[in-house]
Rosetta silent file (secondary structure, phi, psi, omega in degrees, C-alpha in Angstrom):
SEQUENCE: MKDWFNEFLMVLTYSKRTQLAIVLGLVGYFLILGWGHYQLSDFELSGSMSSFSELIKQKLLQRYDKVALACLVSFWGTAIAFYKKDRKHFFS
SCORE:     score description
SCORE:     0.000 S_00000001
   1 L     0.000  -39.101 -178.100    0.000    0.000    0.000 S_00000001
   2 H   -67.475  -36.078  178.456    2.813    2.378    0.833 S_00000001
   3 H   -65.086  -38.291  178.682    4.500    1.793   -2.531 S_00000001
   4 H   -62.788  -42.767 -178.821    1.301    2.677   -4.372 S_00000001
   5 H   -66.920  -41.546  177.698    0.991    5.954   -2.464 S_00000001
   6 H   -63.668  -40.321  177.438    4.633    6.855   -3.102 S_00000001
   7 H   -63.286  -43.599  178.944    4.182    6.061   -6.792 S_00000001
   8 H   -60.105  -47.139 -179.676    1.036    8.207   -6.922 S_00000001
   9 H   -65.864  -36.587  179.821    2.788   11.163   -5.292 S_00000001
  10 H   -66.303  -45.949  179.304    5.832   10.838   -7.530 S_00000001
  11 H   -64.889  -41.480  179.513    3.776   10.824  -10.729 S_00000001
  12 H   -64.727  -35.825  179.993    1.642   13.703   -9.445 S_00000001
  13 H   -67.402  -41.853 -175.811    4.748   15.692   -8.531 S_00000001
  14 H   -89.607  -11.173 -177.644    6.394   15.332  -11.941 S_00000001
  15 L   -94.450   97.969 -179.693    3.260   15.573  -14.082 S_00000001
  16 H   -69.408  -32.459  179.589    2.672   19.252  -14.750 S_00000001
  17 H   -65.177  -41.243  179.207   -0.287   18.492  -17.026 S_00000001
  18 H   -65.359  -44.252  178.631   -2.078   16.626  -14.251 S_00000001
  19 H   -60.443  -43.888 -178.950   -1.397   19.404  -11.764 S_00000001
  20 H   -64.630  -40.706  179.776   -2.633   22.020  -14.212 S_00000001
  21 H   -64.983  -40.547  178.446   -5.838   20.090  -14.952 S_00000001
  22 H   -64.393  -45.710 -178.610   -6.600   19.710  -11.227 S_00000001
  23 H   -66.285  -43.410  178.765   -5.970   23.399  -10.545 S_00000001
  24 H   -63.300  -35.615  176.358   -7.969   24.554  -13.577 S_00000001
  25 H   -63.183  -45.526  179.797  -10.880   22.372  -12.493 S_00000001
  26 H   -67.241  -44.085 -179.888  -10.927   23.896   -9.021 S_00000001
  27 H   -64.100  -44.766  178.820  -10.461   27.455  -10.272 S_00000001
  28 H   -61.279  -40.579  179.285  -13.152   27.014  -12.937 S_00000001
  29 H   -59.183  -51.485 -177.037  -15.559   25.562  -10.393 S_00000001
  30 H   -71.935  -32.410  176.693  -15.242   28.470   -7.990 S_00000001
  31 H   -66.846  -42.442  179.733  -15.193   31.103  -10.748 S_00000001
  32 H   -65.460  -43.008  177.544  -18.395   29.778  -12.308 S_00000001
  33 H   -62.543  -44.664  179.078  -20.133   29.638   -8.925 S_00000001
  34 H   -63.739  -41.417  178.382  -18.968   33.146   -8.064 S_00000001
  35 H   -63.719  -40.650  178.885  -19.993   34.487  -11.456 S_00000001
  36 H   -64.026  -43.583  178.249  -23.447   32.932  -11.106 S_00000001
  37 H   -66.778  -37.171  178.101  -23.993   34.436   -7.676 S_00000001
  38 H   -65.747  -44.642 -178.640  -22.738   37.811   -8.916 S_00000001
  39 H   -64.640  -33.640 -176.052  -25.029   37.789  -11.956 S_00000001
  40 L  -100.139    7.634 -177.944  -28.078   36.871   -9.901 S_00000001
  41 L   -67.498  -33.772 -179.581  -27.360   39.058   -6.867 S_00000001
  42 L  -109.273   24.874 -177.781  -29.575   41.904   -8.162 S_00000001
  43 L   -75.820  117.591  176.808  -32.107   39.728   -9.980 S_00000001
  44 L  -144.789  141.485  174.088  -35.619   41.051   -9.440 S_00000001
  45 L  -106.525  152.879 -179.732  -38.787   40.862  -11.451 S_00000001
  46 L  -118.836  164.861  177.575  -41.453   43.537  -11.342 S_00000001
  47 H    78.303 -142.435 -175.551  -45.167   43.519  -11.721 S_00000001
  48 H   -72.848  -16.359 -179.174  -47.160   40.339  -11.591 S_00000001
  49 H   -89.624   -0.412 -175.999  -44.031   38.179  -11.949 S_00000001
  50 H   -64.114  -26.354  179.107  -42.375   39.507   -8.786 S_00000001
  51 H   -71.689  -21.504  179.056  -43.649   36.580   -6.738 S_00000001
  52 H   -91.859   -0.105 -174.952  -41.696   34.185   -8.973 S_00000001
  53 H   -57.659  -49.272 -177.886  -38.449   36.109   -8.640 S_00000001
  54 H   -67.462  -37.259  178.937  -36.941   33.962   -5.889 S_00000001
  55 H   -64.997  -45.462  179.382  -38.037   30.717   -7.569 S_00000001
  56 H   -65.732  -39.404  178.700  -36.467   31.666  -10.905 S_00000001
  57 H   -61.487  -42.867  178.807  -33.307   32.830   -9.146 S_00000001
  58 H   -65.399  -39.690  178.224  -32.958   29.459   -7.391 S_00000001
  59 H   -64.401  -41.289  178.483  -33.483   27.570  -10.653 S_00000001
  60 H   -67.880  -37.295  176.893  -30.816   29.646  -12.393 S_00000001
  61 H   -64.994  -35.801  176.262  -28.409   29.122   -9.480 S_00000001
  62 H   -64.558  -35.685  177.640  -28.955   25.369   -9.773 S_00000001
  63 H   -67.850  -40.549  175.789  -27.972   25.570  -13.438 S_00000001
  64 H   -62.222  -39.061  177.543  -24.804   27.462  -12.524 S_00000001
  65 H   -61.564  -42.784  179.829  -24.097   24.745   -9.947 S_00000001
  66 H   -65.798  -40.746  178.941  -24.509   22.032  -12.593 S_00000001
  67 H   -65.906  -42.254  179.030  -22.246   23.844  -15.054 S_00000001
  68 H   -63.885  -41.657  178.746  -19.598   24.368  -12.367 S_00000001
  69 H   -66.704  -38.364  176.833  -19.755   20.718  -11.354 S_00000001
  70 H   -63.439  -39.324  176.599  -19.499   19.634  -14.999 S_00000001
  71 H   -62.205  -46.613 -179.622  -16.406   21.815  -15.364 S_00000001
  72 H   -62.523  -47.202 -177.945  -14.848   20.277  -12.254 S_00000001
  73 H   -66.076  -40.151 -178.536  -15.626   16.695  -13.263 S_00000001
  74 H   -68.310  -40.262  177.555  -14.409   17.163  -16.837 S_00000001
  75 H   -67.935  -37.482  178.003  -11.104   18.704  -15.757 S_00000001
  76 H   -70.371  -33.301  172.953  -10.579   15.982  -13.166 S_00000001
  77 H   -63.033  -40.553  175.596  -11.354   13.366  -15.811 S_00000001
  78 H   -64.178  -40.363  178.450   -8.706   14.985  -17.977 S_00000001
  79 H   -62.831  -38.690  178.554   -6.320   14.950  -15.014 S_00000001
  80 H   -66.099  -41.404  178.293   -6.907   11.215  -14.550 S_00000001
  81 H   -63.929  -43.371  177.070   -6.198   10.582  -18.233 S_00000001
  82 H   -63.331  -39.680  179.154   -2.993   12.646  -18.020 S_00000001
  83 H   -61.477  -44.941 -179.452   -2.008   10.817  -14.837 S_00000001
  84 H   -63.379  -42.215  178.741   -2.420    7.421  -16.512 S_00000001
  85 H   -64.970  -44.081 -178.718   -0.357    8.495  -19.538 S_00000001
  86 H   -69.913  -34.103  177.151    2.404    9.984  -17.402 S_00000001
  87 H   -64.479  -43.070  178.577    2.456    6.968  -15.095 S_00000001
  88 H   -64.511  -38.678  179.668    2.869    4.708  -18.105 S_00000001
  89 H   -66.933  -43.019 -177.091    5.613    7.037  -19.419 S_00000001
  90 H   -72.298  -34.876 -172.484    7.509    7.161  -16.117 S_00000001
  91 L  -109.549   18.071  177.663    7.345    3.448  -15.308 S_00000001
  92 L  -108.934    0.000    0.000    7.731    1.827  -18.715 S_00000001
């Protein structure tokens, strides 16, 4: 078990592509969430639709959450693919 962990850390340390994909996934996730909250911070409807304002805002925030999660998962999937390629490169 210890050898596997050391191997994982070594490949992660030397694989700049994997590191970049992990960091971009995290940064993209938080940027998309922040952008969504910023865009919807002053969201208000007027007139007869004002009662639906909070409901629509929550639905739009859920979409931003889904997009942010998709960004995170796709970048981490890319990081896993890069990790596998670099592991094969380092240990073959």
